[in-house]
One Martini backbone bead per residue (centre of mass of N, CA, C, O) as a GRO file, in nm:
protein
  460
    1MET     BB    1   0.060   0.062  -0.022
    2LYS     BB    2   0.297   0.254   0.009
    3THR     BB    3   0.404   0.212  -0.276
    4THR     BB    4   0.155   0.322  -0.427
    5LYS     BB    5   0.172   0.606  -0.304
    6LYS     BB    6   0.451   0.680  -0.413
    7ILE     BB    7   0.386   0.653  -0.714
    8ALA     BB    8   0.159   0.861  -0.716
    9ALA     BB    9   0.334   1.101  -0.622
   10ILE     BB   10   0.535   1.099  -0.853
   11ALA     BB   11   0.328   1.136  -1.078
   12LEU     BB   12   0.228   1.412  -0.983
   13VAL     BB   13   0.495   1.555  -1.011
   14VAL     BB   14   0.536   1.506  -1.312
   15LEU     BB   15   0.278   1.642  -1.406
   16PHE     BB   16   0.344   1.919  -1.285
   17VAL     BB   17   0.601   1.969  -1.443
   18LEU     BB   18   0.477   1.939  -1.728
   19SER     BB   19   0.266   2.170  -1.686
   20MET     BB   20   0.509   2.394  -1.645
   21LEU     BB   21   0.683   2.419  -1.907
   22PRO     BB   22   0.556   2.651  -2.074
   23PHE     BB   23   0.611   2.861  -1.849
   24ALA     BB   24   0.917   2.827  -1.842
   25VAL     BB   25   0.967   2.912  -2.132
   26SER     BB   26   0.821   3.192  -2.115
   27ALA     BB   27   1.011   3.294  -1.872
   28ALA     BB   28   1.244   3.294  -2.046
   29THR     BB   29   1.549   3.476  -2.096
   30HIS     BB   30   1.748   3.692  -2.316
   31LYS     BB   31   2.042   3.790  -2.501
   32LEU     BB   32   2.132   4.084  -2.698
   33THR     BB   33   2.422   4.147  -2.891
   34VAL     BB   34   2.551   4.465  -3.010
   35LYS     BB   35   2.794   4.525  -3.271
   36VAL     BB   36   2.953   4.789  -3.457
   37GLY     BB   37   3.256   4.957  -3.456
   38TYR     BB   38   3.123   5.251  -3.455
   39ALA     BB   39   3.074   5.580  -3.468
   40GLY     BB   40   2.753   5.745  -3.508
   41TYR     BB   41   2.522   5.541  -3.407
   42THR     BB   42   2.171   5.430  -3.425
   43VAL     BB   43   2.014   5.162  -3.247
   44THR     BB   44   1.712   4.965  -3.290
   45VAL     BB   45   1.502   4.743  -3.095
   46TYR     BB   46   1.243   4.542  -3.222
   47GLN     BB   47   0.934   4.387  -3.136
   48VAL     BB   48   0.751   4.191  -3.356
   49ALA     BB   49   0.749   3.897  -3.206
   50THR     BB   50   0.600   3.627  -3.040
   51VAL     BB   51   0.546   3.341  -2.835
   52ASN     BB   52   0.326   3.102  -2.806
   53ASP     BB   53   0.283   2.904  -2.531
   54THR     BB   54   0.099   2.680  -2.663
   55THR     BB   55   0.177   2.666  -2.988
   56GLY     BB   56   0.461   2.823  -3.079
   57ALA     BB   57   0.375   3.066  -3.225
   58TYR     BB   58   0.384   3.354  -3.392
   59GLU     BB   59   0.321   3.695  -3.276
   60ILE     BB   60   0.204   3.992  -3.326
   61THR     BB   61   0.266   4.326  -3.168
   62ASP     BB   62   0.127   4.486  -3.424
   63ASN     BB   63  -0.187   4.542  -3.547
   64SER     BB   64  -0.090   4.776  -3.765
   65ALA     BB   65   0.040   4.597  -3.935
   66PRO     BB   66   0.096   4.477  -4.217
   67ASP     BB   67  -0.018   4.201  -4.380
   68ALA     BB   68   0.259   4.113  -4.493
   69VAL     BB   69   0.390   4.084  -4.215
   70LYS     BB   70   0.193   3.885  -4.086
   71ALA     BB   71   0.237   3.659  -4.293
   72GLN     BB   72   0.549   3.630  -4.238
   73VAL     BB   73   0.531   3.557  -3.939
   74ASN     BB   74   0.378   3.284  -3.983
   75ALA     BB   75   0.640   3.189  -4.179
   76ALA     BB   76   0.912   3.222  -3.991
   77VAL     BB   77   0.998   2.929  -3.924
   78ASP     BB   78   1.160   2.895  -4.202
   79SER     BB   79   1.178   3.223  -4.278
   80THR     BB   80   1.307   3.581  -4.278
   81ALA     BB   81   1.342   3.716  -4.557
   82ALA     BB   82   1.053   3.819  -4.624
   83LEU     BB   83   1.018   3.983  -4.367
   84PHE     BB   84   1.253   4.175  -4.410
   85THR     BB   85   1.142   4.302  -4.669
   86GLU     BB   86   0.882   4.422  -4.536
   87LEU     BB   87   1.023   4.595  -4.316
   88GLU     BB   88   1.187   4.775  -4.518
   89LYS     BB   89   0.919   4.923  -4.629
   90GLN     BB   90   0.888   5.065  -4.369
   91THR     BB   91   0.855   5.400  -4.230
   92ALA     BB   92   0.679   5.298  -3.981
   93LEU     BB   93   0.722   5.194  -3.633
   94GLY     BB   94   0.505   5.016  -3.373
   95TYR     BB   95   0.696   4.856  -3.220
   96PRO     BB   96   0.838   4.748  -2.960
   97VAL     BB   97   1.096   4.875  -2.756
   98SER     BB   98   1.406   4.724  -2.628
   99GLY     BB   99   1.619   4.939  -2.741
  100THR     BB  100   1.921   5.143  -2.747
  101LEU     BB  101   2.211   5.250  -2.959
  102THR     BB  102   2.471   5.492  -2.909
  103THR     BB  103   2.755   5.562  -3.069
  104THR     BB  104   3.097   5.592  -2.984
  105ASP     BB  105   3.428   5.580  -2.927
  106SER     BB  106   3.354   5.406  -2.644
  107VAL     BB  107   3.056   5.320  -2.758
  108GLN     BB  108   2.980   4.998  -2.954
  109GLU     BB  109   2.800   4.834  -2.738
  110LYS     BB  110   2.516   4.604  -2.646
  111ASP     BB  111   2.298   4.470  -2.397
  112PHE     BB  112   1.992   4.304  -2.455
  113GLU     BB  113   1.782   4.229  -2.200
  114ASN     BB  114   1.511   4.032  -2.128
  115LEU     BB  115   1.433   3.855  -2.375
  116VAL     BB  116   1.187   3.721  -2.531
  117PRO     BB  117   1.071   3.511  -2.731
  118GLY     BB  118   1.140   3.602  -3.081
  119ILE     BB  119   1.111   3.881  -3.302
  120TYR     BB  120   1.378   4.099  -3.421
  121TYR     BB  121   1.447   4.445  -3.511
  122VAL     BB  122   1.748   4.579  -3.641
  123LYS     BB  123   1.785   4.941  -3.655
  124PHE     BB  124   1.883   5.212  -3.840
  125THR     BB  125   1.836   5.575  -3.776
  126THR     BB  126   2.145   5.672  -3.755
  127LEU     BB  127   2.404   5.783  -3.970
  128ASN     BB  128   2.705   5.791  -4.075
  129SER     BB  129   2.880   5.979  -4.317
  130LYS     BB  130   3.080   5.726  -4.383
  131ASN     BB  131   2.875   5.549  -4.488
  132GLU     BB  132   2.818   5.293  -4.732
  133THR     BB  133   2.703   5.030  -4.582
  134ASN     BB  134   2.385   4.874  -4.482
  135GLN     BB  135   2.214   4.630  -4.255
  136ASN     BB  136   1.959   4.516  -4.135
  137VAL     BB  137   1.822   4.304  -3.862
  138ILE     BB  138   1.727   3.971  -3.778
  139ALA     BB  139   1.620   3.841  -3.458
  140VAL     BB  140   1.610   3.511  -3.318
  141ILE     BB  141   1.457   3.426  -3.014
  142SER     BB  142   1.474   3.127  -2.812
  143ASP     BB  143   1.727   2.938  -2.627
  144LYS     BB  144   1.941   3.186  -2.660
  145ASP     BB  145   2.192   3.375  -2.698
  146GLU     BB  146   2.280   3.673  -2.893
  147THR     BB  147   2.512   3.782  -3.161
  148PHE     BB  148   2.590   4.101  -3.328
  149ASP     BB  149   2.856   4.167  -3.556
  150LEU     BB  150   2.837   4.406  -3.786
  151LYS     BB  151   3.127   4.434  -3.884
  152THR     BB  152   3.207   4.132  -3.920
  153ASP     BB  153   2.929   4.072  -4.092
  154SER     BB  154   2.897   4.315  -4.304
  155LYS     BB  155   2.657   4.519  -4.225
  156VAL     BB  156   2.894   4.730  -4.198
  157THR     BB  157   3.036   4.998  -4.404
  158GLU     BB  158   3.340   5.183  -4.378
  159GLY     BB  159   3.488   5.443  -4.549
  160GLU     BB  160   3.777   5.584  -4.540
  161PRO     BB  161   3.834   5.888  -4.609
  162TYR     BB  162   3.971   6.062  -4.903
  163VAL     BB  163   4.233   6.290  -5.037
  164HIS     BB  164   4.396   6.383  -5.346
  165LYS     BB  165   4.712   6.522  -5.491
  166LYS     BB  166   4.825   6.602  -5.826
  167ILE     BB  167   5.060   6.625  -6.086
  168LEU     BB  168   5.048   6.670  -6.436
  169GLU     BB  169   5.273   6.501  -6.673
  170GLY     BB  170   5.064   6.433  -6.869
  171THR     BB  171   5.018   6.102  -6.728
  172THR     BB  172   5.195   6.186  -6.492
  173GLU     BB  173   5.226   6.151  -6.142
  174VAL     BB  174   5.317   6.421  -5.922
  175ASP     BB  175   5.454   6.614  -5.638
  176LYS     BB  176   5.665   6.768  -5.835
  177THR     BB  177   5.728   7.086  -5.999
  178THR     BB  178   5.808   7.298  -6.277
  179THR     BB  179   5.768   7.654  -6.359
  180GLY     BB  180   5.661   7.904  -6.570
  181ASN     BB  181   5.550   8.222  -6.757
  182LEU     BB  182   5.504   8.124  -7.021
  183ALA     BB  183   5.346   8.084  -7.292
  184GLY     BB  184   5.122   7.824  -7.211
  185ASP     BB  185   5.217   7.768  -6.909
  186LEU     BB  186   5.081   7.501  -6.741
  187VAL     BB  187   4.910   7.363  -6.460
  188THR     BB  188   4.822   7.026  -6.368
  189PHE     BB  189   4.551   6.899  -6.172
  190LYS     BB  190   4.473   6.621  -5.946
  191LEU     BB  191   4.163   6.523  -5.796
  192TRP     BB  192   4.078   6.273  -5.539
  193ALA     BB  193   3.778   6.116  -5.393
  194LYS     BB  194   3.597   5.955  -5.177
  195ARG     BB  195   3.314   5.801  -5.164
  196THR     BB  196   3.031   5.863  -4.969
  197GLY     BB  197   2.797   5.706  -4.835
  198SER     BB  198   2.451   5.610  -4.921
  199ALA     BB  199   2.143   5.518  -5.030
  200SER     BB  200   2.048   5.522  -4.710
  201ASN     BB  201   2.285   5.770  -4.671
  202LYS     BB  202   2.265   6.056  -4.779
  203LEU     BB  203   2.396   6.339  -4.904
  204SER     BB  204   2.409   6.708  -4.886
  205GLU     BB  205   2.734   6.723  -4.902
  206TYR     BB  206   3.014   6.770  -5.153
  207GLU     BB  207   3.366   6.864  -5.122
  208ILE     BB  208   3.640   6.986  -5.310
  209ARG     BB  209   3.923   7.143  -5.180
  210ASP     BB  210   4.140   7.435  -5.259
  211VAL     BB  211   4.497   7.523  -5.234
  212MET     BB  212   4.688   7.812  -5.338
  213ASP     BB  213   4.967   7.944  -5.345
  214ALA     BB  214   5.157   8.187  -5.391
  215GLY     BB  215   5.182   8.223  -5.762
  216LEU     BB  216   4.899   8.114  -5.808
  217SER     BB  217   4.613   8.148  -6.015
  218ALA     BB  218   4.279   8.173  -5.943
  219ALA     BB  219   4.182   8.329  -6.204
  220ASP     BB  220   4.306   8.070  -6.393
  221VAL     BB  221   4.104   7.865  -6.333
  222ASN     BB  222   4.037   7.537  -6.495
  223ILE     BB  223   3.783   7.319  -6.536
  224VAL     BB  224   3.806   7.029  -6.709
  225SER     BB  225   3.695   6.798  -6.494
  226VAL     BB  226   3.413   6.583  -6.373
  227LYS     BB  227   3.445   6.251  -6.236
  228TYR     BB  228   3.434   5.933  -6.232
  229ASP     BB  229   3.623   5.644  -6.216
  230ASN     BB  230   3.491   5.552  -6.514
  231GLY     BB  231   3.466   5.852  -6.677
  232THR     BB  232   3.211   5.980  -6.595
  233ASP     BB  233   3.029   6.250  -6.602
  234ILE     BB  234   2.971   6.541  -6.393
  235ALA     BB  235   2.742   6.792  -6.452
  236ASP     BB  236   2.635   6.859  -6.146
  237TYR     BB  237   2.814   7.143  -6.056
  238GLU     BB  238   3.011   7.364  -5.838
  239GLU     BB  239   3.206   7.661  -5.843
  240LYS     BB  240   3.359   7.784  -5.575
  241PRO     BB  241   3.468   8.044  -5.439
  242ALA     BB  242   3.631   8.205  -5.225
  243PHE     BB  243   3.701   8.082  -4.884
  244THR     BB  244   3.637   8.032  -4.528
  245ASP     BB  245   3.754   7.751  -4.325
  246LYS     BB  246   3.767   7.479  -4.138
  247ASN     BB  247   3.952   7.218  -4.078
  248ALA     BB  248   4.028   6.910  -3.944
  249GLU     BB  249   4.213   7.084  -3.720
  250GLY     BB  250   4.061   7.382  -3.674
  251ASN     BB  251   4.169   7.561  -3.902
  252ASP     BB  252   4.203   7.831  -4.085
  253VAL     BB  253   4.110   7.844  -4.438
  254ASN     BB  254   4.203   7.966  -4.763
  255TYR     BB  255   4.008   7.901  -5.016
  256ASP     BB  256   4.003   7.923  -5.365
  257PHE     BB  257   3.826   7.654  -5.410
  258ALA     BB  258   3.531   7.452  -5.510
  259VAL     BB  259   3.385   7.129  -5.564
  260SER     BB  260   3.031   7.098  -5.585
  261ILE     BB  261   2.795   6.866  -5.541
  262ASN     BB  262   2.487   6.836  -5.632
  263SER     BB  263   2.175   6.722  -5.526
  264SER     BB  264   2.091   6.562  -5.781
  265VAL     BB  265   2.328   6.359  -5.730
  266LEU     BB  266   2.305   6.287  -5.419
  267ASN     BB  267   1.994   6.172  -5.464
  268ASP     BB  268   2.128   5.955  -5.635
  269ASP     BB  269   2.201   5.623  -5.633
  270ALA     BB  270   2.437   5.625  -5.844
  271PHE     BB  271   2.656   5.772  -5.678
  272TYR     BB  272   2.692   5.502  -5.474
  273THR     BB  273   2.844   5.313  -5.706
  274HIS     BB  274   3.097   5.472  -5.659
  275ASN     BB  275   3.429   5.537  -5.543
  276PHE     BB  276   3.518   5.814  -5.701
  277ILE     BB  277   3.634   6.151  -5.746
  278VAL     BB  278   3.735   6.357  -6.037
  279VAL     BB  279   3.959   6.640  -6.061
  280THR     BB  280   4.045   6.871  -6.327
  281TYR     BB  281   4.304   7.133  -6.342
  282THR     BB  282   4.410   7.467  -6.433
  283THR     BB  283   4.709   7.679  -6.412
  284LYS     BB  284   4.912   7.973  -6.326
  285LEU     BB  285   5.124   8.202  -6.295
  286SER     BB  286   5.155   8.486  -6.138
  287ALA     BB  287   5.266   8.820  -6.121
  288THR     BB  288   5.372   8.759  -5.805
  289ALA     BB  289   5.595   8.589  -5.863
  290VAL     BB  290   5.876   8.428  -5.704
  291ASN     BB  291   6.165   8.339  -5.624
  292LYS     BB  292   6.242   8.113  -5.380
  293THR     BB  293   5.965   7.943  -5.423
  294VAL     BB  294   5.745   7.708  -5.280
  295TYR     BB  295   5.446   7.595  -5.402
  296LYS     BB  296   5.191   7.507  -5.200
  297ASN     BB  297   4.953   7.240  -5.239
  298HIS     BB  298   4.599   7.181  -5.146
  299ASP     BB  299   4.359   6.936  -5.015
  300ASP     BB  300   4.005   6.887  -4.934
  301LEU     BB  301   3.735   6.725  -4.751
  302TYR     BB  302   3.372   6.775  -4.768
  303PHE     BB  303   3.093   6.643  -4.564
  304LYS     BB  304   2.726   6.576  -4.552
  305ASN     BB  305   2.449   6.468  -4.404
  306LYS     BB  306   2.101   6.461  -4.328
  307SER     BB  307   2.202   6.475  -4.008
  308ASP     BB  308   2.445   6.689  -3.995
  309GLN     BB  309   2.706   6.532  -4.048
  310VAL     BB  310   3.041   6.629  -4.027
  311SER     BB  311   3.323   6.605  -4.257
  312LYS     BB  312   3.693   6.622  -4.245
  313VAL     BB  313   3.964   6.602  -4.486
  314LYS     BB  314   4.294   6.556  -4.531
  315GLY     BB  315   4.531   6.616  -4.764
  316ASP     BB  316   4.765   6.704  -4.995
  317ASP     BB  317   5.099   6.791  -5.084
  318VAL     BB  318   5.224   7.003  -5.336
  319GLN     BB  319   5.483   7.113  -5.577
  320VAL     BB  320   5.579   7.439  -5.709
  321VAL     BB  321   5.852   7.539  -5.911
  322THR     BB  322   6.057   7.836  -5.966
  323TYR     BB  323   6.282   7.997  -6.193
  324LYS     BB  324   6.550   8.239  -6.208
  325PRO     BB  325   6.713   8.434  -6.431
  326THR     BB  326   7.078   8.506  -6.433
  327LEU     BB  327   7.343   8.759  -6.450
  328LYS     BB  328   7.702   8.836  -6.474
  329LYS     BB  329   7.894   9.135  -6.543
  330TYR     BB  330   8.225   9.154  -6.690
  331SER     BB  331   8.526   9.204  -6.727
  332SER     BB  332   8.821   9.046  -6.822
  333ASP     BB  333   8.922   9.071  -6.510
  334ARG     BB  334   8.675   8.957  -6.323
  335THR     BB  335   8.585   9.241  -6.152
  336THR     BB  336   8.458   9.436  -6.334
  337LEU     BB  337   8.162   9.592  -6.350
  338LEU     BB  338   7.897   9.596  -6.597
  339GLN     BB  339   7.716   9.831  -6.786
  340GLY     BB  340   7.490   9.776  -7.074
  341ALA     BB  341   7.446   9.487  -7.129
  342LYS     BB  342   7.288   9.291  -7.387
  343PHE     BB  343   7.033   9.027  -7.375
  344GLU     BB  344   6.945   8.693  -7.468
  345LEU     BB  345   6.701   8.437  -7.411
  346TYR     BB  346   6.725   8.079  -7.443
  347LYS     BB  347   6.659   7.795  -7.544
  348SER     BB  348   6.801   7.489  -7.627
  349ASP     BB  349   6.787   7.565  -7.949
  350LYS     BB  350   6.907   7.866  -7.998
  351SER     BB  351   6.620   8.025  -8.124
  352THR     BB  352   6.437   8.072  -7.874
  353ILE     BB  353   6.307   8.357  -7.744
  354ILE     BB  354   6.232   8.441  -7.375
  355GLY     BB  355   6.437   8.697  -7.326
  356TYR     BB  356   6.544   9.008  -7.159
  357GLY     BB  357   6.862   9.195  -7.085
  358GLU     BB  358   7.029   9.434  -6.853
  359SER     BB  359   7.291   9.562  -6.711
  360ASP     BB  360   7.377   9.699  -6.423
  361ALA     BB  361   7.577   9.859  -6.192
  362ASN     BB  362   7.622   9.544  -6.074
  363GLY     BB  363   7.602   9.341  -6.333
  364GLU     BB  364   7.299   9.273  -6.340
  365VAL     BB  365   7.068   9.032  -6.486
  366ALA     BB  366   6.721   9.084  -6.565
  367PHE     BB  367   6.466   8.908  -6.697
  368THR     BB  368   6.233   8.969  -6.959
  369LYS     BB  369   5.990   8.922  -7.190
  370THR     BB  370   6.061   9.212  -7.286
  371LYS     BB  371   6.156   9.495  -7.395
  372ASN     BB  372   6.119   9.742  -7.167
  373CYS     BB  373   6.025   9.565  -6.916
  374THR     BB  374   5.894   9.418  -6.588
  375ASP     BB  375   5.827   9.127  -6.677
  376PRO     BB  376   5.917   8.842  -6.558
  377VAL     BB  377   6.112   8.553  -6.582
  378TYR     BB  378   6.024   8.204  -6.566
  379LEU     BB  379   6.141   7.866  -6.498
  380LYS     BB  380   6.194   7.567  -6.591
  381GLU     BB  381   6.330   7.287  -6.616
  382GLY     BB  382   6.647   7.304  -6.805
  383THR     BB  383   6.780   7.455  -7.104
  384TYR     BB  384   6.995   7.751  -7.110
  385TYR     BB  385   7.063   8.064  -7.292
  386ALA     BB  386   7.300   8.329  -7.346
  387LYS     BB  387   7.320   8.645  -7.546
  388GLU     BB  388   7.499   8.895  -7.681
  389TYR     BB  389   7.392   9.210  -7.869
  390GLU     BB  390   7.518   9.439  -7.664
  391ALA     BB  391   7.770   9.637  -7.576
  392PRO     BB  392   7.945   9.818  -7.397
  393GLU     BB  393   8.104  10.087  -7.377
  394LYS     BB  394   8.431  10.016  -7.488
  395TYR     BB  395   8.336   9.721  -7.583
  396ASN     BB  396   8.338   9.411  -7.681
  397LEU     BB  397   8.167   9.171  -7.829
  398ASN     BB  398   8.004   8.878  -7.686
  399SER     BB  399   7.905   8.595  -7.894
  400SER     BB  400   7.878   8.381  -7.692
  401TRP     BB  401   7.760   8.105  -7.537
  402ILE     BB  402   7.560   8.089  -7.229
  403ALA     BB  403   7.542   7.854  -6.989
  404LEU     BB  404   7.311   7.778  -6.761
  405GLN     BB  405   7.288   7.729  -6.413
  406LYS     BB  406   7.166   7.526  -6.153
  407ASP     BB  407   6.988   7.627  -5.841
  408SER     BB  408   6.801   7.443  -5.599
  409THR     BB  409   6.817   7.650  -5.356
  410GLU     BB  410   6.765   7.939  -5.511
  411TYR     BB  411   6.603   7.917  -5.775
  412ILE     BB  412   6.830   7.932  -6.021
  413TYR     BB  413   6.971   8.071  -6.314
  414TYR     BB  414   7.322   8.095  -6.396
  415GLY     BB  415   7.584   8.343  -6.492
  416SER     BB  416   7.876   8.451  -6.687
  417ALA     BB  417   8.020   8.759  -6.831
  418TYR     BB  418   8.263   8.884  -7.082
  419ASN     BB  419   8.470   9.180  -7.158
  420THR     BB  420   8.658   9.352  -7.390
  421PRO     BB  421   8.834   9.618  -7.449
  422THR     BB  422   8.862   9.895  -7.642
  423LYS     BB  423   9.160  10.018  -7.816
  424VAL     BB  424   9.218  10.374  -7.759
  425PRO     BB  425   9.430  10.614  -7.804
  426LYS     BB  426   9.575  10.875  -7.633
  427THR     BB  427   9.674  11.179  -7.582
  428GLY     BB  428  10.039  11.144  -7.528
  429GLU     BB  429  10.098  10.885  -7.617
  430ALA     BB  430  10.348  10.714  -7.767
  431GLY     BB  431  10.187  10.631  -8.013
  432THR     BB  432  10.083  10.908  -8.089
  433LEU     BB  433  10.361  11.049  -8.131
  434ALA     BB  434  10.465  10.866  -8.353
  435ILE     BB  435  10.246  10.925  -8.553
  436THR     BB  436  10.287  11.227  -8.567
  437LEU     BB  437  10.588  11.229  -8.662
  438THR     BB  438  10.541  11.066  -8.914
  439GLY     BB  439  10.350  11.264  -9.044
  440LEU     BB  440  10.543  11.508  -9.053
  441GLY     BB  441  10.762  11.374  -9.221
  442LEU     BB  442  10.587  11.328  -9.471
  443ILE     BB  443  10.519  11.621  -9.518
  444LEU     BB  444  10.816  11.728  -9.552
  445ALA     BB  445  10.897  11.541  -9.783
  446SER     BB  446  10.678  11.636  -9.976
  447GLY     BB  447  10.775  11.933  -9.982
  448ALA     BB  448  11.061  11.891 -10.089
  449MET     BB  449  10.982  11.756 -10.353
  450PHE     BB  450  10.824  11.994 -10.460
  451VAL     BB  451  11.055  12.202 -10.471
  452VAL     BB  452  11.244  12.046 -10.665
  453LEU     BB  453  11.048  12.029 -10.904
  454MET     BB  454  11.012  12.333 -10.943
  455ARG     BB  455  11.308  12.405 -11.010
  456LYS     BB  456  11.342  12.229 -11.259
  457ARG     BB  457  11.119  12.376 -11.422
  458SER     BB  458  11.257  12.657 -11.421
  459THR     BB  459  11.526  12.587 -11.569
  460LYS     BB  460  11.380  12.497 -11.835
   0.00000   0.00000   0.00000
């Protein structure tokens, strides 16, 4: 009898435990860990559906949800792909919020705890302006904790923005070049910047900004082209004139111009299928250019998304150097400085004249573009010659070619020229006296012969 009672008691306990299992399952909670890996994001976790304790089926938590979402919730036991598609179509979400995560430099993950079994929709509501691609996530919580590492899982992709500047010599990209201000002598620059933002996080502003140091003419800037990386033209852009703004380091910068992509392009999904933007422009030396100056040129990138998040990126420095031609004029003693010697400056072919100059009281020759003007000549690296076409008074013309030498420290081409004096005897010199006496002797001899001839004629 006692044994029968014990068996019955055990059976009742088992039945009681079995009857409590659905409630135990429903009472269990789990943790969802979301890791983003970037600052500047706001992530919201919505509870879309729960599990019915009795039937085990998913139940929608928002009765106002579209029928298409409700239908996919009922089918979500097999797949969540179609449900995800329908949730992505919704512009307003009324599902209960299980928590939010706003990421900073120091906070980039969060544990959403005490979540009951069900279907959760992890959605980005504010995106960083650096964002290239992102994908919201469906999390199915059943019998264990879940972790979504969105960076590792490639759910979020941030392209670190950059902007570069090069000088084009033909098709070759260089960081440094030399130029003069000869007719038609232009400098060509290439700017290219990484495209940022995404089709789901469009930009409201995107500018490639440029700084040209003194000596390069902002007035002569000519935008040759604005293109995508595949060579397709970007037709709708604005060339902004000079302005001042702070750069990525917080310093005020006087920008000479900027190429700003207009909203019609930024609002088009096609913009976000490209990798970078390429700007090509030309300019030339200004009238204020001086030698011994390395003209540093710089570009920056500025962009902003529609949540007004601004980013500024520092670009590259490139250098444009110009050389000044000069000569020193001496007498043949290599000490006496001569004034008034006139020269022509030639290219390497010794036939193309590119400048004129005349030595001053210090023997220095400064070349100008034309005779009797003050507009100086500046040179690219190359081979140059000078030749004298008019000598100083009382000196012989030196018609030899003078090859100019390059000084890369002083940024000059230089040379020296020498003249020999013309020898004209002065009154009282020994040579002059000898000539004078010889002349008098000839005159006296001629007179004597004349007298003799006249006497002979008289005798006859």
